[in-house]
DRENDO-1510 file (C-alpha; in Angstrom, 1 decimal, always signed):
<recs>
REC; n; res; u; v; w
REC; 1; MET; -41.9; -12.0; -28.8 .
REC; 2; ASN; -45.6; -13.3; -29.1 .
REC; 3; ARG; -46.2; -11.5; -25.6 .
REC; 4; LEU; -45.0; -8.4; -26.9 .
REC; 5; LEU; -47.2; -8.6; -30.2 .
REC; 6; ALA; -50.5; -9.3; -28.0 .
REC; 7; LEU; -49.6; -6.1; -26.0 .
REC; 8; ALA; -49.0; -3.9; -28.9 .
REC; 9; PHE; -52.5; -4.9; -30.1 .
REC; 10; CYS; -54.4; -5.0; -26.7 .
REC; 11; VAL; -52.9; -1.1; -26.0 .
REC; 12; PRO; -54.9; +0.5; -28.6 .
REC; 13; PHE; -58.2; -1.5; -27.9 .
REC; 14; ALA; -58.0; -0.7; -24.5 .
REC; 15; PHE; -57.3; +3.2; -25.2 .
REC; 16; GLY; -60.4; +3.2; -27.5 .
REC; 17; GLY; -62.6; +1.5; -24.7 .
REC; 18; LEU; -61.5; +4.3; -22.2 .
REC; 19; ALA; -62.2; +6.9; -25.0 .
REC; 20; SER; -65.9; +5.6; -25.6 .
REC; 21; ALA; -66.5; +5.3; -21.9 .
REC; 22; GLN; -65.6; +9.0; -21.5 .
REC; 23; GLU; -68.0; +10.0; -24.4 .
REC; 24; LYS; -71.0; +8.4; -22.8 .
REC; 25; LYS; -69.9; +9.6; -19.0 .
REC; 26; PRO; -68.1; +12.6; -19.2 .
REC; 27; ALA; -67.0; +13.6; -16.0 .
REC; 28; PRO; -67.3; +17.1; -14.5 .
REC; 29; ALA; -64.6; +19.6; -15.3 .
REC; 30; THR; -64.1; +20.2; -11.3 .
REC; 31; THR; -63.6; +16.6; -10.5 .
REC; 32; ALA; -61.1; +16.2; -13.4 .
REC; 33; GLN; -58.5; +18.8; -11.9 .
REC; 34; PRO; -58.0; +17.3; -8.3 .
REC; 35; ALA; -57.1; +13.9; -9.8 .
REC; 36; LYS; -54.5; +15.5; -11.8 .
REC; 37; LYS; -53.2; +17.3; -8.6 .
REC; 38; ASP; -53.3; +13.7; -6.7 .
REC; 39; GLU; -51.5; +11.8; -9.5 .
REC; 40; LYS; -49.1; +14.4; -9.3 .
REC; 41; LYS; -48.6; +14.1; -5.5 .
REC; 42; SER; -48.6; +10.4; -5.9 .
REC; 43; ASP; -45.7; +11.0; -8.3 .
REC; 44; ARG; -43.6; +13.0; -6.1 .
REC; 45; PRO; -42.6; +10.0; -3.7 .
REC; 46; LYS; -41.5; +8.0; -6.5 .
REC; 47; VAL; -39.2; +10.7; -8.0 .
REC; 48; GLU; -37.9; +11.4; -4.5 .
REC; 49; ASP; -37.1; +7.8; -3.9 .
REC; 50; ALA; -35.4; +7.7; -7.7 .
REC; 51; LYS; -33.3; +10.5; -6.8 .
REC; 52; LYS; -32.4; +8.7; -3.7 .
REC; 53; ALA; -31.2; +5.6; -4.9 .
REC; 54; ALA; -29.2; +7.2; -7.8 .
REC; 55; GLN; -26.9; +9.1; -5.1 .
REC; 56; PRO; -23.9; +7.1; -3.6 .
REC; 57; GLU; -24.2; +6.2; +0.0 .
REC; 58; ALA; -22.0; +8.0; +2.3 .
REC; 59; ALA; -19.0; +6.5; +3.7 .
REC; 60; PRO; -19.3; +5.2; +7.4 .
REC; 61; ASP; -17.5; +7.5; +9.9 .
REC; 62; GLY; -14.0; +6.8; +10.0 .
REC; 63; ALA; -14.1; +4.8; +6.6 .
REC; 64; MET; -11.2; +7.4; +5.4 .
REC; 65; MET; -8.9; +6.8; +8.3 .
REC; 66; GLU; -8.1; +3.3; +7.4 .
REC; 67; ASP; -5.3; +4.8; +5.6 .
REC; 68; ALA; -3.7; +6.8; +7.9 .
REC; 69; PRO; -0.1; +5.4; +9.0 .
REC; 70; GLY; -0.3; +3.6; +12.5 .
REC; 71; GLU; +2.1; +1.9; +15.0 .
REC; 72; MET; +3.0; -0.7; +12.5 .
REC; 73; HIS; +4.2; +2.0; +9.9 .
REC; 74; LYS; +6.2; +3.9; +13.1 .
REC; 75; TRP; +8.1; +0.3; +13.4 .
REC; 76; LEU; +9.3; +0.7; +9.7 .
REC; 77; GLU; +11.3; +3.3; +10.5 .
REC; 78; HIS; +14.0; +1.6; +12.2 .
REC; 79; GLN; +15.0; +0.2; +8.7 .
REC; 80; THR; +15.6; +3.9; +7.4 .
REC; 81; GLY; +19.1; +5.2; +7.2 .
REC; 82; GLU; +22.1; +4.2; +5.2 .
REC; 83; TRP; +23.5; +0.8; +5.7 .
REC; 84; THR; +26.5; -1.3; +4.8 .
REC; 85; ALA; +25.8; -5.0; +4.2 .
REC; 86; SER; +27.6; -8.5; +4.1 .
REC; 87; SER; +25.9; -10.7; +1.8 .
REC; 88; THR; +26.8; -14.6; +2.3 .
REC; 89; PRO; +25.3; -16.9; -0.5 .
REC; 90; ILE; +24.8; -20.4; +0.9 .
REC; 91; GLY; +25.8; -23.0; -1.4 .
REC; 92; PRO; +23.7; -26.3; -2.6 .
REC; 93; ASP; +25.4; -28.2; +0.1 .
REC; 94; GLY; +24.4; -25.8; +2.7 .
REC; 95; LYS; +27.9; -24.3; +3.3 .
REC; 96; PRO; +28.3; -20.5; +3.2 .
REC; 97; MET; +30.1; -18.9; +0.6 .
REC; 98; PRO; +32.5; -16.1; +0.5 .
REC; 99; ALA; +30.8; -12.6; +1.5 .
REC; 100; GLU; +29.9; -9.7; -0.8 .
REC; 101; LYS; +29.8; -6.3; +0.2 .
REC; 102; GLY; +27.1; -3.7; -0.3 .
REC; 103; LYS; +25.4; -0.8; +0.5 .
REC; 104; MET; +21.4; -0.2; +1.1 .
REC; 105; LYS; +19.7; +3.4; +1.7 .
REC; 106; SER; +16.3; +3.0; +3.1 .
REC; 107; LYS; +13.7; +6.3; +3.5 .
REC; 108; MET; +10.0; +7.0; +4.7 .
REC; 109; ALA; +8.0; +7.6; +1.4 .
REC; 110; ILE; +4.4; +8.4; +0.4 .
REC; 111; GLY; +3.5; +10.5; +4.0 .
REC; 112; GLY; +5.2; +7.8; +5.9 .
REC; 113; ARG; +3.1; +4.6; +4.5 .
REC; 114; PHE; +6.0; +2.9; +3.1 .
REC; 115; VAL; +9.7; +2.5; +3.8 .
REC; 116; HIS; +11.7; +2.6; +0.2 .
REC; 117; SER; +15.1; +0.5; +0.1 .
REC; 118; GLU; +17.5; +0.8; -2.6 .
REC; 119; PHE; +20.7; -1.5; -2.6 .
REC; 120; HIS; +23.9; -1.5; -4.6 .
REC; 121; GLY; +26.4; -4.4; -4.2 .
REC; 122; LYS; +27.5; -7.5; -5.9 .
REC; 123; MET; +25.9; -10.7; -6.1 .
REC; 124; MET; +28.0; -13.8; -7.2 .
REC; 125; GLY; +30.4; -11.4; -8.5 .
REC; 126; GLN; +28.2; -9.6; -10.7 .
REC; 127; PRO; +27.0; -5.6; -10.0 .
REC; 128; PHE; +23.5; -6.0; -8.4 .
REC; 129; HIS; +20.8; -3.5; -8.0 .
REC; 130; GLY; +17.4; -3.8; -6.3 .
REC; 131; GLU; +14.9; -1.5; -4.9 .
REC; 132; GLY; +11.5; -2.2; -3.2 .
REC; 133; TYR; +8.8; -0.8; -1.0 .
REC; 134; LEU; +7.8; -2.2; +2.3 .
REC; 135; GLY; +4.7; -1.4; +4.3 .
REC; 136; TYR; +1.5; -2.5; +6.4 .
REC; 137; SER; -1.7; -2.6; +4.9 .
REC; 138; ASN; -4.6; -1.4; +7.6 .
REC; 139; ALA; -7.1; -3.1; +5.4 .
REC; 140; ASN; -5.6; -6.9; +5.4 .
REC; 141; GLN; -3.8; -6.2; +8.7 .
REC; 142; ARG; -0.6; -7.5; +7.2 .
REC; 143; PHE; +2.9; -6.6; +6.0 .
REC; 144; GLU; +3.2; -6.3; +2.1 .
REC; 145; MET; +6.1; -5.8; +0.2 .
REC; 146; CYS; +7.2; -5.5; -3.7 .
REC; 147; TRP; +10.9; -5.9; -4.9 .
REC; 148; VAL; +12.6; -6.0; -8.0 .
REC; 149; ASP; +16.2; -6.1; -9.1 .
REC; 150; SER; +18.7; -6.5; -11.9 .
REC; 151; ASN; +18.7; -10.4; -11.6 .
REC; 152; MET; +15.1; -10.7; -12.9 .
REC; 153; THR; +12.5; -9.2; -14.9 .
REC; 154; SER; +9.6; -10.2; -12.8 .
REC; 155; MET; +8.3; -8.4; -9.0 .
REC; 156; LEU; +8.6; -10.2; -6.3 .
REC; 157; PHE; +5.5; -9.6; -4.0 .
REC; 158; LEU; +5.6; -10.7; -0.2 .
REC; 159; THR; +3.1; -10.4; +2.8 .
REC; 160; GLY; +3.8; -11.5; +6.3 .
REC; 161; GLN; +3.6; -10.7; +9.9 .
REC; 162; LEU; +5.6; -9.3; +12.9 .
REC; 163; ASP; +5.9; -11.6; +15.8 .
REC; 164; ALA; +4.9; -10.5; +19.1 .
REC; 165; ALA; +8.1; -9.2; +20.4 .
REC; 166; LYS; +8.4; -6.7; +17.4 .
REC; 167; LYS; +11.7; -8.3; +16.6 .
REC; 168; VAL; +11.3; -10.8; +13.8 .
REC; 169; LEU; +9.2; -10.1; +10.4 .
REC; 170; THR; +8.4; -13.2; +8.5 .
REC; 171; LEU; +7.5; -12.4; +4.8 .
REC; 172; SER; +6.5; -15.1; +1.9 .
REC; 173; GLY; +5.3; -15.1; -1.4 .
REC; 174; ASP; +5.5; -17.2; -4.9 .
REC; 175; MET; +9.1; -17.6; -6.5 .
REC; 176; PRO; +8.6; -15.5; -9.8 .
REC; 177; ILE; +10.0; -18.3; -11.7 .
REC; 178; PRO; +7.9; -19.8; -14.3 .
REC; 179; GLY; +7.5; -23.8; -13.9 .
REC; 180; LEU; +9.0; -23.8; -10.4 .
REC; 181; LYS; +6.5; -24.2; -7.5 .
REC; 182; ALA; +8.0; -23.1; -4.5 .
REC; 183; GLN; +7.9; -19.8; -2.1 .
REC; 184; PHE; +10.3; -17.3; -1.5 .
REC; 185; LYS; +10.6; -16.4; +1.9 .
REC; 186; ILE; +12.5; -13.6; +4.3 .
REC; 187; VAL; +13.3; -13.6; +7.7 .
REC; 188; SER; +14.4; -10.2; +8.9 .
REC; 189; THR; +15.7; -9.9; +12.7 .
REC; 190; VAL; +16.6; -6.8; +14.4 .
REC; 191; LEU; +19.6; -7.3; +16.4 .
REC; 192; GLY; +19.8; -3.7; +17.9 .
REC; 193; LYS; +19.4; +0.1; +17.1 .
REC; 194; ASP; +22.2; -0.3; +14.3 .
REC; 195; ALA; +21.9; -3.6; +13.3 .
REC; 196; MET; +19.8; -6.1; +11.4 .
REC; 197; LYS; +19.8; -9.6; +9.3 .
REC; 198; ASP; +17.8; -11.0; +6.4 .
REC; 199; GLU; +17.6; -14.9; +5.8 .
REC; 200; MET; +16.5; -15.6; +2.5 .
REC; 201; TYR; +15.0; -19.2; +2.0 .
REC; 202; MET; +13.5; -21.1; -1.0 .
REC; 203; VAL; +10.7; -23.1; +0.5 .
REC; 204; VAL; +9.9; -26.6; -1.8 .
REC; 205; GLU; +7.3; -29.0; -0.2 .
REC; 206; GLY; +7.1; -27.3; +3.1 .
REC; 207; LYS; +10.8; -27.6; +3.6 .
REC; 208; ASP; +13.2; -24.3; +4.1 .
REC; 209; GLN; +16.4; -24.2; +1.9 .
REC; 210; LYS; +18.4; -21.6; +3.1 .
REC; 211; MET; +19.6; -19.4; +0.1 .
REC; 212; MET; +21.4; -16.4; +1.7 .
REC; 213; GLU; +22.0; -14.2; +4.8 .
REC; 214; VAL; +22.7; -10.8; +4.8 .
REC; 215; ASN; +23.5; -8.4; +7.7 .
REC; 216; TYR; +23.3; -5.1; +7.9 .
REC; 217; THR; +25.2; -2.3; +10.0 .
REC; 218; ARG; +24.3; +1.0; +10.2 .
REC; 219; SER; +26.6; +3.5; +8.2 .
REC; 220; ALA; +28.9; +5.9; +10.2 .
REC; 221; ALA; +28.0; +8.3; +7.2 .
REC; 222; SER; +24.4; +8.6; +8.8 .
REC; 223; GLY; +25.8; +9.4; +12.2 .
REC; 224; GLU; +28.3; +11.7; +10.3 .
REC; 225; SER; +25.9; +13.5; +8.5 .
REC; 226; LYS; +23.6; +14.2; +11.5 .
REC; 227; GLY; +26.5; +15.1; +13.5 .
REC; 228; GLU; +27.8; +17.4; +10.9 .
REC; 229; GLY; +24.5; +19.1; +10.8 .
REC; 230; LYS; +24.9; +19.8; +14.4 .
REC; 231; SER; +28.7; +21.0; +14.7 .
REC; 232; GLU; +27.9; +23.2; +11.8 .
REC; 233; GLY; +25.0; +25.2; +13.8 .
REC; 234; LYS; +27.6; +25.1; +17.0 .
REC; 235; ALA; +30.2; +26.4; +14.6 .
REC; 236; GLU; +28.1; +29.0; +13.0 .
REC; 237; LYS; +27.3; +30.2; +16.5 .
REC; 238; LYS; +31.0; +30.4; +17.9 .
REC; 239; GLU; +32.2; +32.5; +14.9 .
REC; 240; GLY; +29.1; +34.9; +15.3 .
REC; 241; GLN; +30.0; +35.2; +19.2 .
REC; 242; GLY; +33.4; +35.6; +18.2 .
REC; 243; GLU; +32.5; +38.4; +15.6 .
REC; 244; ALA; +30.6; +40.5; +18.5 .
REC; 245; LYS; +33.6; +40.0; +20.9 .
REC; 246; LYS; +36.1; +41.4; +18.4 .
REC; 247; PRO; +34.9; +45.0; +18.4 .
REC; 248; ASP; +34.8; +44.7; +22.4 .
REC; 249; LYS; +38.9; +44.0; +22.2 .
REC; 250; LYS; +39.8; +47.0; +20.0 .
</recs>
């Protein structure tokens, strides 16, 4: 504050001294004009620099391509289709319990960036419904999954990697249960073109406790729907050919 007050008092005196000096030694009019032109020229670089600083920097070449689907997104297409599921809960004693049936339908979404899955079935004898998105983050160099279901009001976030053989995907994340210091882990294994399985674990103090195993088989309905489309096309061609031949017989 003292510095501001000192500056406020000094500025009028400084301008007053400058004015009296100009009265004693008036500068020629011819010399005053070039000085103004020089000041304007010297101000131009400052203005241009300020404009450049205000403009956002251009994005590096190829930066926008980071979000384009790639090889890992192509791998996700294996999960698309309609599947029948057999869920086997694992009891606290480590022994499997009676299996329960379910159905899952998966399809690529958001321009091939994610696979969206919807599951309907039973869990411990009760109706169960779950949905999730699984994708690969080019920025984070990992698979990322978000899952919600009818057994909880929290979202489950999982991240992980695919093995070198591109057969086993391991995802893990914190259990969405307050006060429980544990992780949830899913090991997804590709068993073939039309088969895969998920193994669910709860990880406590570094130890895996298996909770459930779900085996998926590609539904015959998926194949039939494709076959029906082809058969319908063939039928239409045959009918068309038959109609064209009828006039010839007559």
